[in-house]
Every structure is written in C-alpha cells, then in structure tokens.
N, C-alpha and C positions, 0 to 999 in steps of 0.2 A: 442357513443357520437360525435357530430360534432364539431371538434376543430376550424373550420373556422367561426362558428356562433359568431356574434359580441356580446360582453358582455358590456352592458351599465355601469355597476357598476365597470368597471376596474379602476386602480389607476390613470391613466392620466386624465380620464373624471371626477373623483371626485375632483381631484386637480384643474382642469379648473372651475368646478362649484363653488368650495370654493373661488377661486380668484374673480370670477364674483360677488358673494354675498359680499365679503369683499370690493370690489371696490364700489359697489352700497351703502353699508353701510356707508363707510367713506365719499362719496360724499354727501349723504343726511345729515350726521352730520355737514359737512361743510356749506352746504346751510341753515340748521337750525340756526347755529351759526351766519351766516352772516345776515340773515334776520329776526330773531326772534324779534317780537315786544316788546318794553319795556312797558308792560302793568302796571307795578307798579309805573311808574314815574307819578307824579301829572301833570295834564294839566296846561299849562302856564296861568297865570292870564292876565287880560287886560293890566296891566302895563308891563308884561313880553312879550306880543305879539310883534313880529318884526314890527317896524315902517315901513310902506310902503308909497310910494308917494300917492297912492290912498286914504289911510285913512286920511291923512292930509287934503286933499281936502273936505272930508265928514265932518270932525269935525271943521268946521270954527267957528260956533257959540256955545257957551256953554249955552245950554238951557236944563232945567230940563226935563228928560225923564220920562213919566208916562206909566203905563201899564193897560191893560184891559183883564181880564180873561174870557174865554168862555170854556164851558164843555158840552159834550153830551155823548151819549152811546159809541161812537167810540174813542173820543180823548179829551185831555186837551190842550187848546191853550192859550198862552200869547201873546197878540198884544202889540206892542210898539207904543207910540205916535209919535216916530221918523219915518216918511215916511209910517205910517200905516203898517210897516213890522211886521213879526212874530218873536218874540224873541226866543220862543221855543215851540215845539209840541211833546206831548207824545201820542203815540198809546196805548190805554188801553187794547187791546185784543191780542197783539203780543209781543213775547219775542225774544231777540237776542240769540246768541250762549251762552252767559254768564247767560241766564235765567233772564235777566233784561228787563223791558219794553222798547220798541224801542223808542229812544228819538232823535229828531232833535233839535239841540242846536246851536244858532248863534254864530259867532265868535266875541268876544270883544263887541264893541258898534255898530255892523253892523247887524241889523236884516235881515232875509230873505225877499227878494222882497220889499225892501224899495223904496219909490217913491221919486224922487227929480225933481225939476223944474228948467230948464236952469242951471243945475249943482249946484244948491243951495239946501241945505237940507230943508225939510218941516216938521213941527210939527202939529199934528192934535189933535183935541178934539174928543174923541171917545164916542159913546153912543149906546145902543142897541135900535133897532127899532121894533123888533119882536122876536119870539122864535129863529129864525135862521138867523137874519139879524143884521148887525151892520153898523153904519154910522160914517165917519170921515170927519170933515171940517177943513182945515188947518187954522192956526191962523190969516192969512191975508184974509181969505174968498175967495181965488182964485181957490182952488181945492176941490172938494167934491168927496168922495169915498163911494160907497155902496157895501157891501160885502154880498153875499148870501151863506150860509154855508150849505153843505150837504155831509155827510160821510167824504170822503177824499178830496173833492174839495172845492175850494173857487172861486165863480164867482164874478168878479170885474166889476163894472161900474164906470168909472172915468169921471167926468165932469170938465173941466178946462177952465178958461178964457184965452183969446188970449195969446199964448206963442210960443216960437221958438221950444222947445222940452221938452219932459217928459221922464225920465229915471227910469227904474226899476233896482235896484241894487241887484245882486245875488252873495253873498260872502259865501265861504265854506272853511273849513279845512278838508282835507281827514283824514281818520282814521289812527291812528299810526300803523306802521308795514305793510303798504300797499305793496303787492307784485305783481309781474308780472305773466303772464301765466305759464312760465317755472317753477317758484318756486311753484306755486299752484299745478302743476302736481307732482313735486318731493316730496313736504312736505305735500300735502293734504290740503293746505290752500286756501282761497278765494283770487282772485286778488283784488287790490285796486279799488278805485272808478273810474267810467267811465262817459264820457260825450257823450250825444246823441244829435245831431242837425239835425232838419229837416227844410229845406227852400223849397221855391217854385221850386228850381232847382235841389236839391241834399239832400241826407242823409249822415251824417258823424258821425263816431263813434271813440272815442279816449279812450284807456285804459291807465291809468297813472300808469306805473310801476316806480320803484325807479329811480330818477334822470331825468325823462323825464320832458320837458318843452314844452309848446304849446302856440302859439298866433294865434287868429282867428279874422277876421273882415269880417263878412258875411251879406249880405243884404237880405231882404224878409224873415225874420224868421217866421216860423210857430210853431215849437215845440222846446223846450230846456228841456232836462232831465239830471239830475245829480243824481248819486247814485251808490250803490253796486249792487250786483246781485239780491237781493231780496227786497230791499227798496229804495226809492228815492224821490226826489222832482222834480217838473216839472212845466214849464210854456207853455201854448199854447195860441195862439192869436185868438181872435174872432172879431177883428176890421176890418174895411175896410183899415186902414193903416197897412202896413206890416213893422215892425221895423227892425233895424239893430242890429246885435250882436257883441259886442266887448268882447273878452275873453282873459284873461292871466292866466295861471295856471302852476303848476308843482305838484309834489307829496307832497308838503308842504302847499300850499295856492292857492285858486282859487278866481278869481275876474271876474265877468261877468257884463256887462252893456247892457241892452235891451233898445235901444234908439228909441223913436218915434219922428221923425222930421215932424212937422205938415205943411201941405201946407199953403201958404200965400194966403188965399182966402178972407180976409177982414172980415170974421165972428168973432164975439166976443167970442163965446163959441164953445168948441170942445168936443167931447165925444169919448171914446174908451172902448172896452170890452175885457177881457182876463180871463183865468182861471189859478189857480195854484193848485198844487196837492202835498199831503204829504201822502205816504202810501206804501202798498205792490205793487210790480210789477206783480200783478196777471192779466193774460190776460182777465179774466172775469170782474175784477174791471175796468181795463183800457178801455175795450170795452164800458162800460156804460157811460164813461166820453166823449171819442172821439175815433172813430175807428183808427185815425191816431196814437194814443198812443200805439197801439199794436206793432208798429214797434220798440218801445223802448226796448222790450224784444229781445235780440240778440240770435238767434239760428244758426247764421253762415251761410255758403254757402249751408247747407242742411236744410234750414229753412222750406221748403215745407214738406219734409219727417218728420222733427222734430214736426211740427204742427199736422200731421196725427197721429204720435205716441202719442202725448199729448192728442189728442181727443179720441184715443182708450183707454188710461189709465183712463181718466175721465169717460168714459162710463163703463169701467170695475170696477172702484171705486164705482159706483152706485150699482153695484151687490155685491161686496165683502166687501165694507167699510174698505178696507185696501190696502194701495198702494203697499206694497210688494206682496200681492196676485194678484194685478193688473199687476205687472210686470211679474209674473209667467204666468198669462193668455196671456199676450203679447207674451211671449216666446213660449208657446205652439202653439199660433195661427201662429206665424211665421214658426215654424218647420213643422206644417201641410201643410202650403202653399208650402213649399219647398220640401215636401216629395217626389213627383214625380221626381224631380231633383236629390235628394239624392239616390233614387233607381237607376236611370240611372247612377249615378256616381259610385255606388257600382258595378253594372254589368260591367261598363267600366274598372274599376280597376282589376276586377276578370279576365276579358278577357286579359288585359295587363299582368297580372301575369302568365297566361296560356301560352302566346306566348313568354314569356321572353327568354326561351332557344333558339327559332328561331332568336329573335333579336340579342342575343349575338353571335350566329353563323354567322349572316350577318356582324356584326361589325368586327368579326375576319376575315371574308373572304374578305371584301372590305375595310380593315383598310387604305389602300393606295389610295382609290378611293372614296372620300366623296360623290361625286355626285351620283355615281351609288348606294352606300350604302343607301342614303336618298330615292332614287327612289324605291329601293327594299323594304325598310321599309314601305313606303306608300302603295305599292302593298300589302304587308303582312297585314297591319292594315285595309285596305279596305276590303280585303277578309274576315277578322275575325270581321268586324264591331267594331273595336276598336277605342276609342277616347282618346288619351293620355292626353288631358286637360280637359276631361269631369269631373274628380274628383275635379277640382278646382272651377268650376262654383258655386256650393252652398256656398262655403266659400267666394268667391268674393261677392256675393250678400249679405252676412251677414255683410260685412264691413261697407256699408253706414248706415244700421240699428244700428250698434255698435256705430259709431260716433254721429249719430243723437240722440240716446238715451243718450249718454254722455252729450250732449248739453241740452237736456231736463232736466236731473237730475241736471245740474249745473246752469241753468237759470230759470227753472219754479218755481214760488212761491209755486205752489200746492204741490211740493215734498220737500219744505224746512221744515226741522225737521219732516218729515213724518215717523212715526215708523212702524216697521214690526212686530217683536215679540222679547221677551227676551232681549238680550244685544244690539240688533239693534234698536236704538231709533231714527235714522236719516238716511234715505236711501240716502240723498245727501252727507253724510260724509263717511269716510272710516270705515270699520269694526274695532271697538276698540281692539278686540282681534285676528283679522286676521283669523278667523275661516273659513268664506266664501271663501276668495281667496285660502286658502290652500286646502279646499275641492275641489275647482275648479281645481287646479293644479293636484291633485291626480286623479280626474275623467278624465281629459284630458289625463293623462298618460296611464290609463287603456283603454280609447277609442282607443288610438294609438296601444295598444298591440293587440287588436282584429281586427284591420282594415287591410284588405290586402294591400300589398304594392309591387311595382315592382322596388324598389330602390336597388342600390348596398349597400353593408354593410357600407361603409364609409358615404354615405348620410343618411342611416338609423340611424346611431349613432348620427349624428347632429340633426336629427328629434326628437329622443328621448329626447334630452335636452330642446326642446322648451317649454314643459309645465312648467318646473322649471324656465326658463327665463321669460316666460309670467306671472307666478306668482309673481316674483319680480317686474315686470312692473306694475301689477294690485294692488299691496298690498296697496297703498295709494289713489287709485282712489274710487269714491263712491261705498258704499256697494251695492246700487241698481244695478249698472252696473255689479258688480261681481256676484250678485244674478242672473241676466239675463243669464250670460255665464255659471254659474254653472247649471242652470236648463236646458239650451240648450245642454250642454254636457251630462248630465244624460239622456236627451231625446235621444241624439245620441247613447248612450250606448245601451239602450233598442231597438232602431231602428237597430243597428248593429247586435244585438243578434237575432232580428226577421229576418233580411236578411240571417243570417248564417243558422238558423234553417230551413227557407223556402227552401234554396237550398240543 
C-alpha cells in the first residue's frame, strides 16, 4: 500500500468542503431575505401612487375617460380615449411564471403610448373602421390617428394640424422584487426590467437593479424597448422626423417622452408614422416587424456565437420537437467537433506523465539555476513531442460555448418555459430537485479519476475538489445549462474509456 498517495476524503478536506457549502448556503439565504419580492402585498391604487411632477402636468383637465375594447386571436386590448393610449393588453396564448396570462397594465391614469400636443392632453373619439383598424379624432378636430392592428404590432398614422410638437408618453412601473444580475445568479431569479434604446448614432442598454436611477436625453430616436427578458413593449419610428427621447427612471417608476419637434415649414398639416409592439421578445416575431428589433434581445459580447447556437437549437427542435433533446444534440455535435483536439490532449497528457520522473530529476539537479532548468525541460519536451498546455485547449474552447449557451437560455424566448421531461418543465430555470447538477458533479468526479495527470499530490487534491465546488456554483443556474455540461461530461467519460482501451 502506498502511504504517500493523496486521500481526497481525509478529515481536513471534508471540513473545508463543509465550510464552503455552509458559507454558500448562508450567503444565499441572506440574499434571498434581502431581495425576496413581496408578492402578497396589494398593488397601490391610483390614489396611493406617488405623486410625481410629471403626472401633475398630464392631469390638468378633468375630462371623462372612455374606453374602446378590441380582441383577436392573439390579444385583448383596451384603448383609452386619453391620448389614444393603451390602458391594458392581455396576451391570450402566453403565461407568466405564475401560470397567469401575460398582462401589460398601465400605471394609474397614464396609458401606454399616450399622445399629447404641445404638452397638453388630448381626448379622442374612437371608432372601428374595419376588422383590424380603429380611428381616433381628438375632440378639437386637430389630430387624427389611424391604427392598423396585426398580431403583436400597432401601426400608427398620425395626421396633425400645425403644431410645435407632438409627444408620446411611455410610463411604466417595473415589477416588484426586481433584482440585478448578481442576485439572479445566486438565487436563480430573473433580473428586473431593462431599457433598450437605438438611435441613429448608438445602441444603449440599461438593466435596472435595486436603487439604480437613470436620466437620458437622446436625439434621433429609432427604437425604444422596455421589458423583461421574455416580454416587453416597444416603439420604433417610421417617420421622416426623428424624435427626441427624454427618460427618467429608477427601479420603482419609469417615465419616457418621445418628442416630435416639427419643422417650421408653413404647412398646415403634418403626418408621422410609427409602430408600437406588445409581446414576446422572440427573434422570429421581432424579425417580421422590423430587423432592427432583433437587437433588443441581448446576447452580450458573445452575441455572434449565441445566435449560431440558437439557430442550431431551432434546427434540432424541428427534428426532436423537444428543446432538451435539442440541447443534447448540440452537446454531442460540439464534442464530435472537438474530438481530434481531445485525442491530441489525451496523448499529450500521457507523454507528460511518462516523462514526469525525468522532469523531477531536472528540477532537483538545476534547482539553483532556473534558466538552465527551463532550457533542459524544453529540450526534453521537444524530444518527446510533449505539449504541457495541450490538455487545456479543448477546455478553453468550451468556455465561450458555455457562456453563449447561458445567454441563449436566459434571453431567448424560444426556451422560456420549454419542458424537457419529468420534473424539468422549464429549461430556463434551475432544476427544482437539483438532480441534474448533482449528477453532473458526480460524473465530473469520475471523469477526473480516470484521466491521466502529471500533477503533484497537493495540486491533485485541489483538482479533486473542483467538481463539488462547480456543482455548488451551478446548482441555481438553468437546468438546460446543467444538462449541457452533464451530457458533455458523460460523453467525455465514454471518450476517455475509448482512449484508454485503444492504448
């Protein structure tokens, strides 16, 4: 029996792992207690809403507000006579995490995309013109609005008599319990609502975590998107006039004003066109409305790779009709692509293990002359065709895929509430029973056991703890991501067995 062989399950290591797990558990409980949303508290009424300077300006005149209801196969909409805005909109085919139909509901007396003229509120008489058209004419006869309705979009044509400016008000109240990216990673929750702005000069994204405030004043607005990861509402301009955006918001209340300042041409009538959108942030849906809108889906700095992965998953879904199986096909495809590199890495590690006694001898012989020792090691490795970093390359190539898939699972509507089988009914959420991350950790441990290594005993002991630490890190991340790593590790086990038997 070799008494010098490192024993992973010694007392000190077990104590260290227990302390790591305890620290992680206490930290997560602290974050949950600090950021848990108060879902049982009733929403504030219009009278209880905080009085803001902006709302005082809007409610100058006390005019009776009337409503016009519209319904088709996709949605139910209530239009307000106040500014031809949308009071509320319900998506009939989509459910939120609480299994309720997705509802866009305006704040207090301020409907979505309300139209005002020269900072004065307008009230409209609304009527239907056809199956998917409604018309609104303001009570003074100065502004006429025609809305063409199709699926998730509303195409506006606004004709207005001579005026200095026309403003579209966009008011919103972010969801309760909105959290930032760090809290979403730790507790497995989605971040709060985000803002996307596209002008003729730049794109800007803002994620509203707790306590964040922001003020914007941007010209030449093309697209404005507000929403969470999977649903949102948006404005995009189709007029020759490029409006200005004035935005004020925090994690409690948002107020945007899209201001059209018309040129002084002497013409009596002016016209502008724009679209609004209420619906899922699906790349397929957004593409049909306007190609610019695809930028609203945020895949981060690896967006190019994320789009390739999403395209592969969509193709695989056509074959499998199951997003979990599509992720498995993606995993197998990636492992097959990396097979030559993995084979080369295995051979490199085997050579390094073979010449390890000679390396130790050189270290002992030239321990006081580092320069000569390094030169002699290079000669030794070149002679044996050894590449000490060759085993790391396949792992490094996996990291971009890992992070890109994480963004796809977190941002792609296609994988929102996508079931796999059994207890996994949403691949974009964590495994409710932690089965997949635990299996992933166990398989990683056994893969390490059969992988040749040239490390010294102390380094090897640290390496043996990595599967357990990585399991704790992954336990609250999407089950689809855990599934990818589990299948990849199982593939690696089979591959390692093949390499060993072949030699």
